[in-house]
C-alpha positions in Angstrom: 34.4 -7.8 8.6 31.0 -7.5 10.5 27.9 -8.1 8.7 25.8 -5.0 9.1 28.7 -2.9 8.2 29.1 -4.5 4.5 25.1 -3.6 4.7 25.6 -0.5 4.9 28.7 0.7 3.1 26.9 -2.2 -0.2 23.6 0.4 0.8 25.5 3.9 1.1 26.7 2.8 -3.5 23.0 1.8 -4.0 21.7 5.0 -3.3 24.0 7.2 -4.9 23.9 4.5 -7.7 20.1 5.0 -7.6 20.5 9.1 -7.6 23.2 8.7 -10.6 20.9 6.6 -12.2 16.9 7.7 -12.3 17.3 10.8 -14.1 19.4 9.3 -16.8 16.8 6.2 -17.7 14.2 8.6 -16.8 15.5 10.1 -20.7 15.2 6.2 -21.7 11.6 5.6 -20.5 9.7 8.9 -22.5 11.7 7.6 -25.3 9.9 3.9 -25.5 6.5 5.5 -24.4 7.1 4.4 -20.4 5.5 8.4 -19.0 2.5 9.5 -18.2 0.7 13.4 -17.3 -0.1 14.4 -13.4 -3.4 14.2 -13.0 -3.0 16.5 -10.4 -1.1 19.8 -11.9 -2.0 22.4 -14.5 1.4 21.0 -16.7 1.1 19.1 -19.9 4.7 17.5 -19.0 5.6 13.9 -19.6 6.4 12.1 -16.3 9.1 9.2 -17.0 7.0 6.4 -15.4 8.1 3.1 -13.3 11.2 4.0 -12.1 10.7 1.9 -9.4 12.1 -0.7 -11.8 15.7 1.4 -11.5 15.7 1.1 -7.8 14.3 -2.7 -7.9 17.6 -3.7 -10.3 19.6 -1.8 -8.0 18.5 -3.5 -5.3 18.8 -6.9 -6.5 22.1 -6.2 -7.5 22.7 -4.9 -3.8 20.9 -7.8 -1.8 23.1 -10.0 -3.8 26.8 -9.0 -3.8 25.7 -9.5 0.2 25.0 -12.8 -0.3 28.4 -13.6 0.9 27.9 -11.8 4.1 24.7 -14.2 5.0 27.3 -17.0 5.6 28.4 -15.1 8.6 25.0 -15.5 10.6 23.9 -19.1 8.8 21.6 -17.9 6.6 22.4 -18.3 2.9 18.8 -21.0 2.7 16.5 -17.8 4.1 18.4 -14.9 2.1 18.5 -16.6 -1.5 14.8 -17.8 -1.3 13.4 -14.6 0.2 15.8 -12.4 -3.1 14.1 -15.2 -5.4 10.7 -13.6 -3.9 12.1 -10.1 -4.3 13.1 -10.4 -7.4 9.2 -11.7 -9.0 7.5 -9.0 -8.3 9.7 -6.7 -9.5 9.6 -8.3 -12.7 6.0 -8.8 -12.3 5.3 -4.4 -11.6 6.9 -3.9 -14.6 4.8 -5.9 -16.7 2.1 -4.6 -15.2 4.0 -0.9 -15.5 3.7 -2.2 -19.4 0.6 -4.2 -20.1 -2.0 -2.5 -17.6 -2.9 -6.1 -15.7 -5.8 -7.5 -14.5 -6.3 -7.1 -10.3 -7.8 -11.1 -10.7 -4.7 -11.9 -13.3 -1.9 -11.2 -10.5 -3.7 -10.8 -6.7 -2.8 -14.0 -5.9 0.8 -14.2 -7.3 2.7 -12.2 -4.7 1.7 -15.5 -2.7 2.8 -17.9 -5.3 6.3 -15.6 -4.8 6.6 -16.6 -1.6 6.5 -20.2 -1.8 10.2 -20.6 -2.1 10.4 -18.7 1.1 7.8 -20.3 2.9 9.1 -23.8 1.7 12.7 -22.7 3.3 10.8 -21.6 6.9 9.0 -25.1 6.8 12.1 -27.1 6.4 14.4 -24.9 9.3 11.5 -23.4 12.0 8.3 -24.6 10.9 7.1 -23.1 14.2 3.4 -22.6 13.5 2.3 -21.7 17.0 1.0 -18.8 18.1 1.0 -17.1 21.5 -2.8 -15.7 23.0 -2.6 -13.3 26.1 -4.1 -15.1 29.3 -4.6 -18.2 27.4 -1.7 -19.8 25.3 0.0 -21.4 22.3 -2.3 -22.0 20.1 -1.1 -24.5 17.0 -2.5 -22.9 13.4 -1.2 -25.5 11.9 -1.1 -25.2 7.8 -3.1 -22.4 8.3 -0.2 -20.4 9.5 1.2 -20.8 6.1 -1.5 -19.6 4.9 -1.6 -16.3 7.3 2.1 -15.9 5.8 1.4 -16.0 2.1 -2.1 -13.8 3.0 0.9 -11.2 4.1 3.0 -11.7 1.1 -0.3 -10.7 -0.6 -1.6 -7.8 1.3 1.7 -6.5 1.8 2.8 -6.0 -2.1 -1.1 -4.6 -2.7 -1.2 -2.6 0.6 0.6 0.7 -1.2 -0.2 0.6 -4.3 -3.4 0.7 -3.2 -2.8 3.3 -0.3 -1.5 6.0 -4.0 -2.4 8.4 -5.8 -0.1 11.6 -4.8 3.7 12.9 -4.8 5.5 11.1 -3.2 3.0 9.2 -0.8 4.2 5.7 -2.0 8.1 5.8 -1.3 7.2 8.2 1.9 5.3 5.3 3.4 7.4 2.7 2.4 10.6 4.9 4.1 8.7 5.1 7.5 7.8 1.2 7.6 11.8 0.7 6.9 12.7 2.9 9.6 10.7 1.2 12.2 11.5 -2.2 11.2 15.5 -1.7 11.1 14.2 0.5 14.6 12.5 -2.8 15.7 16.0 -5.5 14.4 18.0 -3.0 16.4 16.9 -2.9 19.8 16.9 -6.5 19.7 20.2 -6.6 18.6 21.3 -4.0 20.7 19.4 -6.2 23.6 21.4 -8.7 22.8 24.7 -6.8 22.7 24.5 -5.4 26.1 22.1 -7.3 27.8 22.6 -10.8 26.4 19.4 -12.3 27.2 18.2 -13.4 23.6 18.3 -16.9 21.6 20.8 -17.2 19.1 17.9 -18.0 16.3 16.5 -14.5 17.4 19.6 -12.6 16.7 20.4 -14.4 14.0 16.5 -13.7 12.5 16.8 -10.4 13.5 20.3 -9.3 11.5 18.6 -11.3 8.4 15.9 -8.9 8.5 18.6 -5.8 8.3 20.0 -7.2 5.0 16.7 -6.9 3.3 15.4 -3.5 4.8 18.7 -1.6 5.2 19.5 -1.2 1.0 15.7 -0.6 0.5 15.7 2.4 2.5 18.8 3.6 0.9 17.4 3.1 -3.0 13.7 4.9 -1.3 16.0 8.2 -0.4 17.1 8.4 -3.5 14.2 7.2 -5.0 11.7 10.4 -3.0 14.6 12.6 -4.3 12.6 12.8 -7.6 9.2 11.1 -6.8 8.9 14.2 -3.9 6.4 17.2 -5.4 6.7 18.1 -7.9 7.5 14.9 -9.0 10.2 14.4 -11.8 9.4 10.9 -12.0 6.8 7.8 -11.4 7.3 4.6 -9.6 5.0 3.3 -10.7 3.9 -0.1 -9.1 7.2 -2.3 -9.9 8.5 -0.3 -7.1 5.0 -0.8 -4.9 5.0 -4.2 -5.7 8.9 -4.9 -4.8 8.9 -2.8 -1.9 5.6 -4.7 0.2 7.3 -8.0 -0.9 10.5 -6.6 0.8 8.4 -5.5 4.3 6.8 -9.4 3.9 10.6 -10.9 3.4 11.9 -9.5 6.6 8.8 -9.7 8.3 8.7 -13.7 7.7 12.3 -14.1 8.1 12.9 -12.1 11.1 10.0 -14.1 12.9 8.3 -11.1 13.2 5.0 -11.1 10.7 2.7 -9.7 13.9 4.7 -7.0 14.4 4.9 -6.2 10.9 0.6 -6.3 10.4 0.7 -3.8 12.8 3.6 -1.1 11.7 0.8 -1.1 8.2 -1.8 -0.8 10.2 -3.0 2.7 8.0 -2.6 0.7 4.8 -4.9 -2.0 6.4 -7.5 0.4 7.7 -7.5 2.3 3.7 -8.0 -1.4 2.4 -10.6 -1.8 5.1 -12.7 1.3 4.5 -12.0 0.9 0.6 -13.5 -2.7 0.5 -17.0 -1.3 -0.3 -15.3 0.4 -3.5 -13.4 -2.0 -4.3 -15.8 -5.2 -3.6 -18.1 -2.2 -6.2 -21.0 -2.4 -3.6 -20.1 1.1 -4.0 -19.5 2.4 -6.2 -15.8 2.6 -7.4 -14.7 5.6 -10.3 -11.6 3.8 -11.7 -9.6 6.5 -10.1 -10.0 7.8 -6.9 -7.6 11.0 -6.7 -8.0 14.1 -5.3 -10.0 16.9 -7.9 -8.0 19.7 -8.3 -9.2 23.1 -8.3 -6.5 26.2 -8.3 -3.7 24.7 -7.0 -5.9 22.6 -3.7 -6.9 19.4 -3.8 -10.5 18.7 -2.8 -12.4 14.5 -2.0 -12.7 12.9 -5.3 -16.4 11.5 -5.7 -18.3 8.7 -6.4 -21.9 8.6 -7.9 -24.2 6.8 -5.5 -27.8 8.6 -7.4 -28.9 5.1 -8.5 -27.8 2.8 -5.7 -29.8 1.0 -4.0 -31.8 3.1 -1.1 -30.0 0.7 1.3 -26.9 1.9 0.5 -27.9 5.5 0.2 -28.8 4.5 4.3 -25.7 3.4 5.1 -23.9 6.7 3.5 -26.2 8.6 5.8 -24.8 6.8 8.8 -21.1 7.3 8.0 -21.8 10.5 6.8 -22.9 11.5 10.6 -20.3 8.9 12.0 -17.8 11.5 9.6 -16.7 8.7 7.6 -17.8 10.0 4.7 -19.3 13.1 3.0 -22.4 13.3 0.7 -22.5 15.6 -2.0 -26.4 16.7 -3.6 -26.2 18.9 -6.9 -29.6 19.9 -8.3 -30.1 18.2 -12.2 -31.5 20.4 -15.2 -35.2 19.0 -15.4 -35.5 19.7 -19.3 -34.7 16.3 -20.3 -36.9 13.9 -17.4 -39.9 17.1 -18.3 -39.8 16.4 -22.2 -39.7 12.7 -21.3 -42.9 13.1 -19.9 -44.6 15.1 -21.9 -43.5 12.7 -24.8 -45.8 10.1 -23.2 -48.5 12.1 -22.0 -49.0 12.7 -26.0 -48.5 9.3 -27.1 -50.5 7.3 -24.4 -54.4 7.9 -23.8 -55.1 4.9 -20.9 -55.0 7.4 -18.1 -53.2 4.9 -15.7 -50.9 3.8 -17.8 -49.4 7.5 -18.3 -49.3 7.7 -14.5 -47.1 4.7 -13.9 -45.0 5.5 -17.0 -44.6 8.7 -15.5 -44.0 7.9 -11.8 -41.1 5.8 -13.3 -39.9 8.0 -15.7 -39.2 10.6 -12.3 -37.0 7.8 -10.8 -35.4 6.8 -14.1 -34.9 10.4 -14.3 -33.7 11.8 -10.9 -33.9 15.8 -9.8 -30.9 15.4 -7.7 -27.4 14.0 -8.3 -26.3 12.2 -4.9 -22.6 11.5 -4.7 -20.2 10.6 -1.8 -16.5 10.9 -0.7 -14.6 8.4 -2.2 -13.7 5.8 0.9 -9.8 6.3 0.6 -7.7 7.5 3.8 -6.4 10.1 2.0 -10.3 11.5 0.3 -10.6 11.2 4.6 -7.7 13.5 5.5 -9.2 15.8 2.2 -12.8 15.9 4.1 -12.4 17.0 7.6 -8.4 19.5 6.3 -9.2 20.2 2.9 -8.7 22.0 0.5 -4.9 22.0 1.1 -1.9 21.8 -1.4 -0.7 18.6 -2.2 2.4 18.5 -0.8 0.5 19.5 2.8 -1.4 16.1 2.2 1.5 14.1 1.7 3.0 15.4 4.6 0.2 14.5 7.0 -0.3 11.0 5.9 3.1 10.6 6.3 2.5 12.4 9.6 -0.3 9.7 10.2 2.5 7.1 9.4 5.4 7.9 12.1 2.2 8.2 14.8 1.3 4.6 14.1 4.6 2.7 13.9 5.6 4.7 16.8 2.7 3.6 18.8 3.5 -0.6 16.8 6.9 -0.2 18.3 5.8 1.1 21.5 3.4 -1.8 22.2 5.6 -4.5 21.1 8.5 -3.7 23.2 6.5 -1.8 26.3 2.6 -3.6 26.4 3.9 -6.7 25.0 6.2 -7.4 28.2 3.2 -6.6 30.6 0.6 -9.2 28.6 3.1 -11.9 27.2 5.2 -14.0 29.7 7.9 -14.2 27.5 9.2 -12.6 24.1 6.5 -13.7 21.6 8.9 -13.5 18.4 
């Protein structure tokens, strides 16, 4: 039997298995306290969380069943190491949903989970050379392995950061996975009808399909329940597991650079959020949009007490239309009471003036806020207020446009720059 037909068959079974299990597992998750409430809805309904664990387990079963078929493409060791890495992230994601792990404790764990994959890559290939346009090949040596470990870290965290509205986590993953499948099939069809590709190239893209097609099937099942209005929450379990599958596919398929181009919205969101993630700019715990009368508005961060240099930078970003600044008049009752108290208690005129100036600075008359620095909020700044479903559709359309441009760049523009296929 053709290995790819086996992948499609097992994936179809995984879809129906996920559709069957998700609503039944939901009741069990609520009964053990794994539930939350949608902050963007008026309803106080309990919504089960961490249902990404369910489809993650079904996915692991599916790819494990497919293991014998990898013998046909001579990729058993690479395939098993990929499964081990993905399984580790499913467990980490579920642990995070249960115990709300700190970022500093879990940030580098994807790199550790990718070690089996990197060891197999070292033994089987060990290629650490990249091709720079108009310059030629450059051997990065051990830096290339740091780059691949960083890809695993970023891929597993970028989906989790770029989230917060119904259907976005799963929706963006489905678009990226479909793009990966299209990229793999372009190579395989090229080999089938033109026949000029090396066997290693065909093998790499075939094994990539073994990983991403089952992910597509369980994700399609999950989005049926997570789309607006969400009946379930996917949790960190899905974000980490889906991200690691993409990282594994990119590394085993030898198209890690193409993978980065396919997740460009996530990269932009990370870079845009960087000042808040590092607390250079105040970062609220939740940066989800604000809901009023069924419409979503940009969420805000208070920068009233930030240094003057930050305020200047924010004004520049506003001129570039990258943020919005909000100023609210504050009640002066408290600051006036404090200054009057100072005057009554002090007989030194100079000391009184200095203290009054300090009091006026520590009790500003205006509250200054900025829109949170996420792509989700940026869309609301330019397009809002809109409904949650319209916001999700807009963000997914952006993902589709970026993925199409990435594939065109890989399969059209790259041929004009590189002398041969730079897989």
